[in-house]
N, C-alpha and C positions, 0 to 999 in steps of 0.2 A: 692241567694247564695246556692251553693251545699255544704252540710256539709259532712265531711269525716267520715268513719267508721273505728274502730280499727281493725276489721278483714281484711279489705283491706290494711291497713297500715302494719300489720304483714306479710301478703303475699308479698307485694311489697318490704318491707325492709329486711325481714329475711328468709321467708319460700320458696318463689318462685321468687327470685330477677331476674328481667329482665332489670333493668336500673341501672345506676350509683347510688351509695348510697346517695350522696349529693342531687341528683335530687329527689330520692324517699323520703328522709327526708323532703325536701322543699315542696313536694306535700302535706304532711300530718301534718306537725308540724310548727306552727308559729315561727317567729324569737325569741319571748320572752317566748317560751315554757319552762315549768317546769314539772318534773316528780317525783312523790312520790311513792316509792315501799316499802311496809312493814316498814314504818316509816322513811325512808331516802329520802330527797328531793334533786334532782340535777337540775342544770340549763341546758340549751340546749347544751352547749359545752360538759358538762360532760355526758349528755345523748348520744350525738354523739359518744363519746369515748367508752361508754358501748356498744352501738349498733354495732360499728365497730368490737369490740372484739368478740361479740356474733355471728355476721353474719359470721365471718371467721370460726367458729366452727360448724355451723349448715349445715348439708348436705341436709336435707329435713324436712318439717313440714306441719302440717294441723291445721286448726282452725275451730271449730264448735261453732257457736253462739247459746247460749241457751236463752238469753233474751237481748233485746236492747230497749232503750228509749231515745228519743230526745225531749226536751221541751225548745224551744227558744235556749238560749246559753248553756243549760245544757245537759249533756250526761251521760248515765249509760249503762253498758253492762256487760254481764257475758258470758264467753266462756270456752271451753276446748281446750287446744292445745296439740298436740303430736309432738315431734321432735326426729330426729335421728342426733346424733353428729358425727363429723369426726372420733372420736375414736371408733365408733360403739355403744356407749351407747345410751339409749333412755330415754325420760322423758315424763310424761303426767301430766298436771296440770289443775286445774280449777281456773280461775281468775275472780275476780269482779273488775270492773273499774267504777270510777265516775270522771267526769271532766267537762270542759267548753271549748267552742269554741271561737276563735277570730272572729272578724267581717267578715273576709274573708272565714270562714267556716272550717279553719284548727284548730287543737287542740291547745289550749293555755295552758291548764294544765290537767294532768291526775293523779289520785291517784289509785293505785292498791294494791290488796292483793290476796293471793291465797294459795292453798294447793296442795300437791302431790296426785295423784290418782294411783291406781294399774295399771300396764301396761296391 
């Protein structure tokens, strides 16, 4: 089983999209995927809605992995992303992620929190 990485998911889904959004999401996220960000949990359908909105606003982005750990079905990662939005604004954030894999190696659940960094 090949386990996916969040940095690859970010690139494929939002920062460097080269395939259809549904195809990219299916590659990285299991059908029963849940996502928790700063205390709010959404199901896969709500996650898809959020990603669809965000993807339409991002012109470009990069992700730099600082730490990453996989242990069986458990996943942890810390990264910094920088994005440029369609309106010309930019953002830089450090994100910590903890989660689990489905049996097929895609993400079943991710919990994330982060903070803004100076540009």
